[in-house]
C-alpha positions in Angstrom: -12.6 -15.9 -66.3 -14.6 -13.0 -67.8 -17.9 -12.9 -69.7 -17.6 -13.8 -73.4 -20.2 -13.6 -76.0 -21.0 -16.1 -78.7 -21.3 -15.2 -82.4 -25.1 -15.4 -82.0 -25.1 -13.1 -79.0 -23.0 -10.5 -80.7 -25.4 -10.8 -83.7 -28.3 -10.3 -81.3 -26.8 -7.1 -80.0 -26.4 -5.8 -83.5 -30.0 -6.8 -84.2 -31.0 -4.9 -81.0 -29.3 -1.7 -82.2 -30.7 -2.0 -85.7 -34.2 -2.5 -84.2 -33.7 0.7 -82.1 -32.6 2.7 -85.1 -35.5 1.5 -87.1 -37.8 2.5 -84.2 -36.3 6.0 -84.2 -36.7 6.4 -88.0 -40.3 5.2 -87.7 -40.9 7.9 -85.1 -39.2 10.6 -87.1 -41.3 9.6 -90.2 -44.5 9.8 -88.1 -43.5 13.2 -86.9 -42.8 14.5 -90.4 -46.2 13.3 -91.7 -48.1 14.9 -88.8 -46.4 18.3 -89.0 -47.1 18.4 -92.7 -50.8 18.4 -92.1 -53.0 21.6 -92.2 -53.7 23.5 -89.0 -57.0 25.0 -89.7 -58.1 28.6 -89.3 -55.9 31.6 -88.3 -57.6 31.7 -84.9 -56.8 28.0 -84.4 -53.2 28.6 -85.3 -52.9 31.6 -83.0 -54.3 29.6 -80.0 -52.1 26.6 -80.8 -49.1 28.9 -81.0 -49.7 30.2 -77.5 -49.9 26.7 -76.1 -46.6 25.8 -77.9 -44.8 28.8 -76.6 -46.0 28.3 -73.0 -45.0 24.6 -73.1 -41.6 25.3 -74.5 -40.9 28.2 -72.1 -41.8 26.0 -69.1 -39.7 23.0 -70.3 -36.6 25.1 -71.1 -36.8 26.8 -67.7 -37.3 23.4 -66.0 -34.2 22.0 -67.7 -32.2 25.0 -66.7 -33.1 24.6 -63.1 -32.5 20.8 -63.1 -29.0 21.3 -64.7 -27.6 22.6 -61.4 -28.7 19.5 -59.5 -27.5 17.2 -62.3 -24.0 18.9 -62.2 -23.7 18.2 -58.4 -24.8 14.6 -58.7 -22.5 14.0 -61.6 -19.6 14.8 -59.3 -21.1 12.8 -56.4 -21.5 9.7 -58.5 -17.9 9.7 -59.4 -17.1 8.7 -55.8 -19.7 6.0 -55.5 -17.5 3.3 -57.0 -14.9 3.5 -54.2 -11.3 3.6 -55.5 -12.2 2.4 -58.9 -12.2 5.9 -60.5 -12.5 4.6 -64.0 -15.8 2.9 -63.1 -16.9 6.0 -61.2 -16.3 8.2 -64.2 -18.2 5.8 -66.5 -21.1 5.8 -64.0 -21.1 9.6 -64.0 -21.1 9.8 -67.8 -23.8 7.2 -68.0 -25.8 9.3 -65.5 -25.6 12.3 -67.9 -26.6 10.1 -70.8 -29.6 8.8 -68.8 -30.7 12.3 -68.0 -30.3 13.3 -71.6 -32.2 10.3 -72.9 -35.1 10.8 -70.4 -35.2 14.5 -71.2 -35.1 13.9 -75.0 -37.9 11.4 -74.7 -40.1 13.8 -72.8 -39.2 16.7 -75.0 -39.9 14.9 -78.3 -43.2 13.7 -77.0 -44.4 17.1 -75.8 -43.2 19.1 -78.8 -45.2 17.0 -81.2 -48.2 16.8 -78.9 -48.5 20.6 -78.9 -48.4 20.5 -82.7 -50.6 17.5 -83.2 -53.4 19.1 -81.1 -54.4 21.8 -83.6 -54.1 19.4 -86.6 -56.3 16.9 -84.8 -58.9 19.6 -84.2 -58.8 20.6 -87.9 -59.0 17.0 -89.1 -62.0 16.4 -86.9 -64.0 19.0 -88.9 -64.3 16.4 -91.7 -63.2 13.0 -90.4 -63.2 11.3 -87.0 -61.0 8.6 -88.4 -58.3 11.1 -89.5 -58.5 13.0 -86.3 -58.0 9.8 -84.3 -55.0 8.9 -86.4 -53.3 12.2 -85.7 -53.9 12.1 -82.0 -52.7 8.5 -81.6 -49.7 8.9 -83.9 -48.7 12.0 -82.0 -48.4 9.8 -78.9 -46.7 7.1 -80.9 -43.7 9.4 -81.5 -43.2 9.7 -77.8 -43.8 6.0 -77.4 -41.1 5.0 -79.9 -38.6 7.4 -78.4 -39.3 5.9 -75.0 -38.5 2.3 -76.2 -35.5 3.1 -78.3 -33.5 5.8 -76.6 -32.8 3.7 -73.5 -32.3 0.6 -75.5 -29.4 2.1 -77.5 -27.7 3.3 -74.4 -28.1 0.1 -72.4 -27.0 -2.1 -75.3 -23.9 -0.1 -76.0 -23.0 0.1 -72.3 -23.4 -3.7 -71.9 -21.4 -4.4 -75.1 -18.5 -2.3 -73.8 -18.5 -3.2 -70.1 -20.0 -6.7 -70.0 -19.8 -8.0 -66.4 -19.2 -4.5 -65.2 -22.1 -3.1 -67.2 -24.6 -3.2 -64.3 -22.6 -0.7 -62.2 -22.4 1.7 -65.2 -26.1 1.2 -66.0 -27.0 2.1 -62.4 -25.8 5.6 -63.3 -27.8 5.5 -66.6 -31.0 4.4 -64.7 -30.5 6.9 -62.0 -30.3 9.7 -64.6 -33.6 8.5 -66.1 -35.2 8.3 -62.6 -34.1 11.8 -61.6 -35.4 13.5 -64.8 -38.6 11.6 -64.6 -39.2 12.7 -61.0 -38.6 16.4 -61.8 -40.8 16.2 -65.0 -43.6 14.4 -63.2 -43.5 16.8 -60.2 -43.0 20.0 -62.0 -45.4 19.1 -64.9 -48.0 17.9 -62.4 -47.9 21.0 -60.4 -48.2 23.2 -63.5 -51.0 21.3 -65.1 -53.2 20.9 -62.1 -52.7 24.4 -60.7 -54.0 25.8 -64.0 -56.8 23.3 -64.2 -58.0 23.9 -60.7 -57.8 27.7 -61.2 -59.7 27.6 -64.5 -62.4 25.3 -63.2 -63.2 27.0 -59.9 -63.3 30.5 -61.3 -64.7 29.7 -64.7 -67.2 26.8 -64.2 -68.2 27.3 -60.5 -68.0 31.1 -60.0 -68.6 32.6 -63.5 -70.7 29.7 -64.9 -68.9 29.7 -68.2 -67.8 26.6 -70.3 -64.6 24.7 -69.5 -62.5 26.2 -72.4 -64.1 29.5 -72.7 -61.6 32.0 -74.3 -62.6 34.7 -71.7 -60.9 32.6 -69.0 -57.2 33.6 -68.6 -56.3 30.2 -67.2 -57.5 28.2 -70.2 -54.2 28.5 -72.2 -52.2 27.5 -69.2 -54.5 24.6 -68.6 -53.9 23.4 -72.2 -50.2 23.9 -71.8 -50.3 21.9 -68.5 -51.9 18.9 -70.2 -48.7 18.5 -72.3 -46.0 19.2 -69.8 -47.7 16.9 -67.2 -49.1 14.0 -69.2 -46.9 13.9 -72.3 -43.4 14.8 -71.0 -44.0 13.4 -67.5 -45.5 10.1 -68.5 -42.9 9.4 -71.2 -40.0 10.0 -68.8 -41.8 7.9 -66.1 -42.2 4.8 -68.3 -38.7 5.3 -69.7 -37.1 5.1 -66.3 -39.2 2.0 -65.4 -37.9 0.3 -68.5 -34.3 1.1 -67.7 -34.5 0.3 -64.0 -36.1 -3.1 -64.6 -33.5 -3.9 -67.2 -30.7 -2.9 -64.8 -32.2 -4.9 -62.0 -32.5 -8.0 -64.1 -28.9 -7.8 -65.2 -27.7 -7.4 -61.6 -29.7 -10.4 -60.5 -28.5 -12.4 -63.5 -24.9 -11.7 -62.6 -25.4 -13.3 -59.2 -25.9 -16.6 -61.0 -22.4 -16.6 -62.3 -21.2 -17.5 -58.8 -17.6 -16.6 -57.8 -14.1 -17.9 -58.2 -12.8 -20.3 -60.8 -16.0 -22.2 -60.9 -18.1 -19.2 -61.9 -20.9 -20.0 -64.4 -20.5 -17.0 -66.8 -22.5 -18.8 -69.5 -25.7 -18.9 -67.5 -25.3 -15.3 -66.3 -24.7 -14.2 -69.9 -27.9 -15.9 -71.1 -29.9 -14.4 -68.3 -28.6 -11.0 -69.2 -29.0 -11.3 -72.9 -32.6 -12.6 -72.7 -34.0 -9.2 -71.4 -32.0 -7.2 -73.9 -33.4 -9.3 -76.8 -36.9 -9.0 -75.3 -36.6 -5.2 -75.4 -35.6 -5.4 -79.1 -38.7 -7.4 -79.7 -40.7 -4.7 -77.9 -39.6 -2.1 -80.4 -40.9 -4.2 -83.3 -44.2 -5.2 -81.7 -44.8 -1.6 -80.6 -44.5 -0.5 -84.2 -46.9 -3.3 -85.2 -49.4 -2.2 -82.6 -49.2 1.5 -83.7 -49.8 0.5 -87.3 -52.7 -1.7 -86.4 -54.4 0.9 -84.2 -56.4 2.4 -87.0 -60.1 3.1 -87.2 -61.5 0.9 -90.0 -64.5 3.1 -90.6 -65.9 6.5 -89.5 -68.5 4.7 -87.4 -66.1 2.5 -85.5 -65.5 3.6 -81.9 -61.9 4.9 -81.3 -61.5 2.7 -78.2 -62.0 -0.4 -80.4 -59.0 0.6 -82.6 -56.8 1.3 -79.6 -57.7 -2.0 -77.9 -57.0 -3.8 -81.2 -53.5 -2.3 -81.5 -52.7 -3.0 -77.8 -53.9 -6.7 -78.0 -52.1 -7.5 -81.2 -48.9 -5.9 -79.9 -49.1 -8.1 -76.8 -49.8 -11.2 -78.8 -46.9 -10.6 -81.1 -44.7 -9.9 -78.1 -45.7 -13.2 -76.5 -44.8 -15.1 -79.7 -41.4 -13.3 -79.7 -40.8 -14.3 -76.1 -41.5 -17.9 -76.9 -39.2 -18.0 -79.9 -36.3 -16.5 -78.0 -36.9 -18.8 -75.1 -36.9 -21.9 -77.3 -34.2 -21.1 -79.9 -31.7 -19.1 -77.7 -32.2 -19.9 -74.0 -33.3 -23.5 -74.9 -30.2 -24.1 -77.0 -28.2 -26.8 -75.3 -24.9 -25.5 -76.7 -25.1 -21.8 -75.8 -28.2 -21.4 -73.7 -29.7 -22.6 -70.4 -32.2 -25.2 -71.5 -33.1 -26.2 -68.0 -34.8 -22.8 -67.4 -35.9 -21.7 -70.8 -39.7 -22.1 -70.2 -39.4 -20.5 -66.8 -38.0 -17.4 -68.4 -40.8 -17.4 -71.0 -43.6 -17.7 -68.5 -42.1 -15.1 -66.1 -42.0 -12.6 -69.0 -45.4 -13.6 -70.3 -46.9 -12.8 -66.9 -45.9 -9.2 -67.5 -48.2 -9.0 -70.5 -51.0 -10.5 -68.3 -50.2 -7.9 -65.6 -50.5 -5.0 -68.1 -53.9 -6.2 -69.4 -55.1 -6.8 -65.8 -54.1 -3.4 -64.6 -55.5 -1.8 -67.7 -58.9 -3.4 -67.2 -59.0 -2.9 -63.4 -58.2 0.9 -63.8 -60.8 1.1 -66.6 -63.4 -0.4 -64.4 -62.8 2.1 -61.6 -62.5 5.2 -63.8 -64.7 4.7 -66.9 -68.2 6.1 -66.9 -69.5 2.7 -68.3 -69.1 0.9 -65.0 -70.5 1.1 -61.5 -67.9 3.1 -59.5 -68.2 6.2 -61.6 -72.0 5.9 -61.9 -72.1 5.7 -58.1 -70.1 8.9 -57.8 -72.2 10.7 -60.3 -75.3 9.7 -58.4 -73.8 11.0 -55.1 -73.5 14.5 -56.6 -77.2 15.0 -56.1 -76.6 15.4 -52.4 -73.7 17.8 -52.6 -69.9 18.1 -52.7 -69.3 16.3 -49.5 -70.9 13.0 -50.6 -69.2 13.4 -54.0 -65.8 13.5 -52.3 -66.6 10.7 -49.9 -67.9 8.3 -52.6 -64.9 9.0 -54.9 -62.4 8.6 -52.1 -64.0 5.3 -51.1 -63.7 3.9 -54.6 -60.1 4.9 -54.8 -59.4 3.2 -51.5 -61.0 0.0 -52.7 -59.3 0.0 -56.0 -55.8 0.3 -54.4 -56.4 -3.1 -52.6 -57.3 -4.9 -55.8 -54.4 -3.4 -57.7 -52.0 -4.5 -55.0 -53.4 -8.0 -55.2 -52.9 -8.1 -58.9 -49.2 -7.2 -58.4 -48.9 -9.8 -55.6 -50.4 -12.4 -57.9 -47.7 -11.8 -60.5 -44.9 -12.0 -57.9 -46.5 -15.3 -56.6 -46.6 -16.6 -60.1 -42.8 -16.1 -60.3 -42.6 -18.2 -57.1 -44.6 -21.0 -58.8 -42.6 -20.8 -62.0 -39.2 -21.1 -60.4 -40.4 -23.3 -57.5 -41.0 -22.6 -53.9 -37.6 -24.0 -53.0 -35.8 -21.8 -55.5 -33.4 -19.1 -54.3 -35.0 -15.7 -53.7 -32.7 -14.2 -56.3 -34.2 -16.5 -59.0 -37.7 -15.5 -58.1 -36.8 -11.8 -58.0 -35.2 -12.2 -61.4 -38.5 -13.6 -62.6 -40.2 -10.5 -61.2 -37.8 -8.3 -63.2 -38.8 -10.3 -66.3 -42.4 -9.7 -65.5 -41.7 -5.9 -65.5 -39.9 -6.1 -68.8 -42.7 -8.2 -70.3 -45.3 -5.7 -69.0 -43.4 -2.8 -70.7 -42.8 -4.6 -74.0 -45.8 -2.8 -75.5 -44.5 0.6 -74.2 -44.7 2.2 -77.6 -48.5 1.5 -77.7 -48.9 2.4 -74.0 -47.4 5.8 -74.4 -49.4 6.4 -77.6 -52.6 5.7 -75.6 -51.5 8.1 -72.8 -50.4 11.0 -75.0 -53.6 10.5 -77.1 -55.5 12.0 -74.1 -53.9 15.4 -73.9 -53.8 15.8 -77.7 -57.5 15.1 -77.9 -58.2 17.4 -74.8 -56.2 20.2 -76.4 -58.1 19.7 -79.7 -61.4 20.2 -77.9 -60.0 23.2 -76.1 -58.7 24.8 -79.3 -62.0 24.2 -81.1 -64.0 25.8 -78.3 -61.7 28.8 -78.0 -61.7 29.3 -81.8 -65.5 28.8 -81.9 -65.3 25.9 -84.3 -68.6 24.1 -84.3 -68.4 21.6 -87.2 -66.1 19.2 -85.2 -67.8 19.4 -81.8 -69.1 15.8 -81.6 -65.9 14.3 -82.9 -63.5 16.2 -80.5 -65.8 15.5 -77.6 -65.8 11.8 -78.4 -62.0 11.7 -78.7 -61.6 13.6 -75.4 -63.8 11.1 -73.6 -61.8 8.2 -74.9 -58.6 10.1 -74.0 -59.7 10.4 -70.4 -60.2 6.6 -70.2 -56.8 5.8 -71.8 -55.0 8.3 -69.6 -56.4 6.8 -66.5 -55.7 3.2 -67.6 -52.1 3.9 -68.6 -51.5 5.5 -65.2 -52.5 2.1 -63.7 -49.9 0.4 -65.9 -47.3 3.0 -65.0 -47.9 2.5 -61.3 -47.6 -1.3 -61.6 -44.4 -1.0 -63.6 -42.9 1.3 -61.0 -43.7 -1.2 -58.2 -42.3 -4.2 -60.2 -39.2 -2.2 -61.0 -38.7 -1.2 -57.3 -39.2 -4.8 -56.2 -36.6 -5.9 -58.7 -34.2 -3.2 -57.3 -34.9 -4.4 -53.8 -33.5 -7.8 -54.7 -30.5 -6.2 -56.3 -30.0 -4.2 -53.2 -29.2 -7.3 -51.2 -26.7 -8.4 -53.9 -24.9 -5.1 -53.5 -24.8 -5.5 -49.7 -23.3 -9.0 -50.2 -20.8 -7.6 -52.6 -19.7 -5.0 -50.2 -19.2 -7.5 -47.4 -17.2 -9.8 -49.7 -14.8 -7.1 -50.5 -16.0 -6.3 -54.0 -17.5 -3.1 -52.9 -20.6 -4.1 -54.7 -19.0 -3.3 -58.0 -17.8 -5.3 -60.9 -17.5 -8.7 -59.3 -20.0 -11.6 -59.2 -21.3 -12.7 -55.9 -22.2 -16.3 -55.2 -25.8 -17.3 -54.4 -24.5 -18.9 -51.3 -23.1 -15.6 -50.1 -26.4 -13.9 -50.7 -28.2 -16.3 -48.3 -26.2 -14.8 -45.4 -27.9 -11.4 -45.8 -31.5 -10.9 -44.8 -33.7 -8.0 -43.7 -35.5 -9.3 -40.6 -38.7 -7.5 -39.4 -37.9 -8.3 -35.7 -34.8 -6.1 -36.0 -35.8 -2.8 -34.4 -33.7 -0.7 -36.9 -35.5 -2.5 -39.8 -38.9 -1.8 -38.3 -38.0 1.9 -37.8 -36.7 2.1 -41.3 -39.9 0.5 -42.6 -42.1 3.0 -40.7 -40.2 6.0 -41.9 -40.2 4.6 -45.5 -43.9 4.0 -45.3 -44.4 7.7 -44.2 -42.4 9.1 -47.1 -45.1 8.9 -49.8 -47.5 10.7 -47.4 -45.0 13.5 -46.8 -44.1 13.7 -50.5 -47.8 13.8 -51.5 -48.5 16.5 -49.0 -45.8 18.6 -50.5 -47.0 18.2 -54.1 -50.7 18.7 -53.3 -49.9 21.8 -51.2 -47.8 23.1 -54.1 -50.8 22.8 -56.4 -53.0 24.6 -53.9 -50.6 27.4 -53.5 -50.2 27.9 -57.2 -53.9 27.6 -57.8 -54.4 30.3 -55.1 -52.4 32.7 -57.2 -54.1 31.8 -60.4 -57.6 32.1 -59.0 -56.9 35.6 -57.7 -55.3 36.6 -61.1 -58.3 35.3 -63.1 -60.7 37.0 -60.8 -58.8 40.2 -61.1 -58.9 40.1 -64.9 -62.7 39.4 -64.9 -63.1 42.4 -62.6 -60.6 44.9 -64.1 -60.6 44.3 -67.8 -63.6 46.1 -69.3 -65.8 44.0 -71.5 -64.0 40.7 -70.8 -66.7 39.0 -68.8 -69.3 40.2 -71.3 -67.4 38.7 -74.2 -66.9 42.0 -76.0 -65.4 41.6 -79.5 -61.6 42.1 -79.5 -61.3 41.9 -75.7 -59.0 39.1 -74.7 -57.6 38.0 -71.3 -54.0 38.3 -70.3 -53.2 34.6 -70.6 -49.5 35.1 -70.5 -49.6 36.2 -66.8 -51.3 33.0 -65.8 -48.7 31.0 -67.8 -45.9 32.9 -66.0 -47.5 32.1 -62.6 -47.8 28.4 -63.4 -44.2 28.2 -64.7 -42.7 30.0 -61.7 -44.7 28.1 -59.2 -43.9 24.7 -60.7 -40.2 25.4 -60.9 -40.1 26.8 -57.3 -42.0 23.9 -55.8 -40.2 20.9 -57.4 -36.9 21.5 -55.7 -37.9 20.4 -52.2 -39.5 17.1 -53.2 -36.4 16.3 -55.3 -34.0 16.9 -52.5 -36.0 14.8 -50.2 -36.1 11.9 -52.7 -32.4 11.9 -53.3 -31.0 12.7 -49.8 -33.3 10.8 -47.5 -32.0 7.2 -48.3 -28.5 8.4 -47.5 -29.5 9.8 -44.2 -31.4 6.6 -43.2 -28.5 4.4 -44.3 -26.0 6.4 -42.2 -28.0 6.1 -39.0 -29.9 2.8 -39.4 -27.4 0.8 -41.4 -28.0 -1.4 -44.4 -30.8 -3.3 -42.7 -32.6 -0.2 -41.7 -32.2 1.2 -45.2 -33.6 -2.0 -46.6 -36.7 -1.7 -44.4 -37.0 1.9 -45.5 -37.0 0.9 -49.1 -39.6 -1.8 -48.5 -41.9 0.7 -46.7 -41.8 3.1 -49.6 -42.8 0.4 -52.1 -45.8 -0.8 -50.1 -47.4 2.6 -49.2 -46.2 4.2 -52.4 -48.1 1.7 -54.5 -51.3 1.9 -52.4 -51.3 5.7 -52.4 -50.5 6.1 -56.1 -53.4 3.8 -57.1 -55.8 5.5 -54.6 -55.1 9.0 -55.9 -55.0 8.2 -59.6 -58.2 6.1 -59.6 -60.1 8.4 -57.3 -59.1 11.4 -59.4 -60.0 9.7 -62.7 -63.4 8.6 -61.3 -64.3 12.1 -60.1 -63.3 13.4 -63.6 -65.5 11.0 -65.5 -68.4 11.4 -63.0 -68.3 15.2 -63.9 -68.3 14.3 -67.6 -71.3 12.1 -67.1 -73.3 15.0 -65.7 -72.0 17.4 -68.4 -73.4 14.9 -70.9 -76.9 15.4 -69.3 -77.1 13.1 -66.3 -78.8 14.5 -63.1 -79.6 17.9 -64.5 -76.6 18.4 -66.7 -74.4 21.5 -66.9 -75.2 24.3 -64.5 -77.2 22.1 -62.1 -76.3 21.7 -58.4 -75.1 18.2 -59.2 -72.8 19.6 -61.8 -71.3 22.1 -59.3 -70.7 19.3 -56.8 -69.1 17.2 -59.5 -66.8 20.1 -60.5 -65.7 20.3 -56.8 -65.0 16.6 -56.8 -63.1 16.8 -60.0 -61.1 19.8 -58.7 -60.1 17.8 -55.6 -59.2 14.8 -57.8 -57.0 16.9 -60.2 -53.9 17.0 -58.1 -54.6 13.5 -57.0 -54.6 11.9 -60.4 -52.2 14.2 -62.3 -49.7 15.4 -59.7 -49.3 13.5 -56.4 -50.4 10.0 -57.6 -48.2 9.8 -60.8 -45.2 11.5 -59.0 -45.1 8.6 -56.6 -43.9 6.3 -59.4 -40.5 8.0 -59.9 -40.2 8.7 -56.1 -40.4 4.9 -55.5 -37.7 4.2 -58.1 -35.4 7.2 -57.3 -35.2 6.2 -53.6 -34.6 2.6 -54.4 -31.9 3.5 -57.0 -30.2 5.8 -54.5 -30.4 3.0 -52.0 -28.7 0.7 -54.5 -26.0 3.2 -55.2 -25.1 3.9 -51.6 -25.4 0.4 -50.3 -21.7 -0.4 -50.5 -20.9 2.9 -48.8 -23.4 2.2 -46.0 -21.7 -1.2 -45.4 -18.2 0.0 -45.5 -18.6 3.4 -43.8 -21.8 2.9 -41.8 -20.0 3.2 -38.5 -17.9 6.2 -39.5 -18.5 9.4 -37.5 -17.8 11.4 -40.6 -20.5 9.6 -42.5 -23.0 10.3 -39.7 -22.0 14.0 -39.6 -22.6 14.2 -43.3 -26.0 12.6 -42.8 -26.9 15.3 -40.2 -26.0 18.0 -42.6 -28.1 16.4 -45.3 -31.0 16.1 -42.9 -30.7 19.8 -42.2 -30.8 20.5 -45.9 -34.0 18.4 -46.3 -35.6 20.0 -43.2 -34.8 23.4 -44.6 -36.3 22.5 -47.9 -39.5 21.4 -46.1 -39.7 24.6 -44.2 -39.3 26.7 -47.3 -41.9 24.6 -49.1 -44.5 25.6 -46.5 -43.6 29.3 -46.4 -46.2 31.6 -47.8 -45.5 33.1 -51.3 -45.5 36.8 -51.9 -48.9 36.5 -53.6 -50.4 34.7 -50.6 -49.0 37.3 -48.2 -50.3 40.1 -50.4 -53.8 38.5 -50.6 -53.9 38.0 -46.8 -52.9 41.6 -46.2 -55.7 42.7 -48.5 -58.2 40.5 -46.7 -57.1 41.9 -43.3 -57.4 45.4 -44.6 -60.9 44.8 -45.8 -62.0 43.3 -42.5 -60.6 46.3 -40.6 -62.6 48.6 -42.7 
């Protein structure tokens, strides 16, 4: 017997597609309205144009580089479905669609952000309310593309393939994961290399303001805000949404059972529920975006953002309840015995989102103790500044982990301690979907930050004074929202990975049952035969190696920022030294900003390949040598240390940043004081933490778990094959070679070292 849909369920799929189309039209209309607004003075337009050109040049070059890797993986995925070549082709095509959807999401968000920035700066000259609206709605376009692009693809794939949809959707999710990884890593390296270079030479050495037009790295810094935060974050959340949906569908299929007694009705309901929940998310995201408006010029922007987020969450909760009661609770077509369980599991996701938002805000906002403590420590120098910030980051990671554990344990309570693990893990996947229901608002909040930051930078470079207080306020709010949404993104990544981990065992069971892990349901009884036991040495080895991967990955990304910043610092110093009148601010003398943009672009593209290869190939190597149990341990290790490190770095970096801003606002001597110099050093250390290595761990966790899911059947069926082990050795050599190349000195570093040696010899 195959899966069949009722008239209501077919209608629900139509409703889902209609909701997605309405969401896209809503985003297009917002984009049209923003681009029609005035851009300000000719100087403002000129600066904004440079930012736009730099961002587009980087993104096009990045997509061109990624295309080669995508082409190789397209072919490789064709063979991951065994002898079912039709399924293999569908998975490969879905992979391309996932890549395209993720890329489009990031592209649309970034292209409007680099246009909304100058319009925000211009509006701030007369109205804080209007400037806020432009910045928030610029992010809303990215948010709506994030919640709709994947929904269209996932709904159509499910409608066509039904019980086989999860195997096709794995390709779709993997495509989203891969693009998000590259956009996070590449964009993160770009933005923080420019930021570090601009700060160290400009603020610390030259003693000039942050966005001073004399600094050649300022344009690159503003470009980086968009390619890192806008494009990277949108792609990151997009993949979390897709991966959580795929995991919930895989886990739901297990409830069908196997053979002639398979309960396809229950499985269908448990698959349809998440899809309908996502459609509700589109509607409630639009509602939250519309509500997030400043009521008066005197209202604080954060109040408007919070109002939109809360109302979106409340409306989502009401939608969850209605679907649970009238669809899942319907005794004729639903699963009335479990309808409230599904509701409460999904509702817990909204609670998790609010909890992570508030927890991150506490550790990164200047209104609370941790940031105030860091600011106070700047009085005794850079060392104490770094120590205090690092300690706050370490502490915050523990509490963030406990919040996630609380949500998982809540799923245990909802489904009952005696429930099958797969039921509980399905509840965890619903928690992730509930958490991301308000994605449209979450992305709006995140992209608001770089748009406001750019608005302030454009204003300072164009010497616009009549909007100073407004853009500074928006920038301060943007720093808080960026940090808080990073916390939500990390939690969503962990929940998605945990859901995938449960799906991994179902794929193993499927491979052992002869289904190859593809296209057939597996009984819950069969799943109970497969466990990952810690007293198994191969599992423990896998867990240790998996736990080490986030450390190695972070070292690669942070080193990449340092190497790129090295080149940028030397270039900015050269321009200050060799361009007559630049340092003095002579009229008509401008820095060669294009050279710094080129350095950032080349460095980011060069450095993203090695981490990408490691993320994709390492799970295959582990599976070949340690078997499916060892690979399972490896995936578990990545989830644990990846979450802890991501929170540590994001929160410590955000806290250092806002401690610096407290001092720039006048605390402990203000700008130019010794405390300010120490704070700038702390912020510079935190930059690659919070905007490169930390956020990049989100897609790393999901990419490795997705690859593990894809290769699980192969590991089971060919794990003892000599040929498979030989392939694994070759792949290990490729990863090792990439690591060696990533540590090799660049031409610029070698030239600088040769100059230094020559100077010492003289």
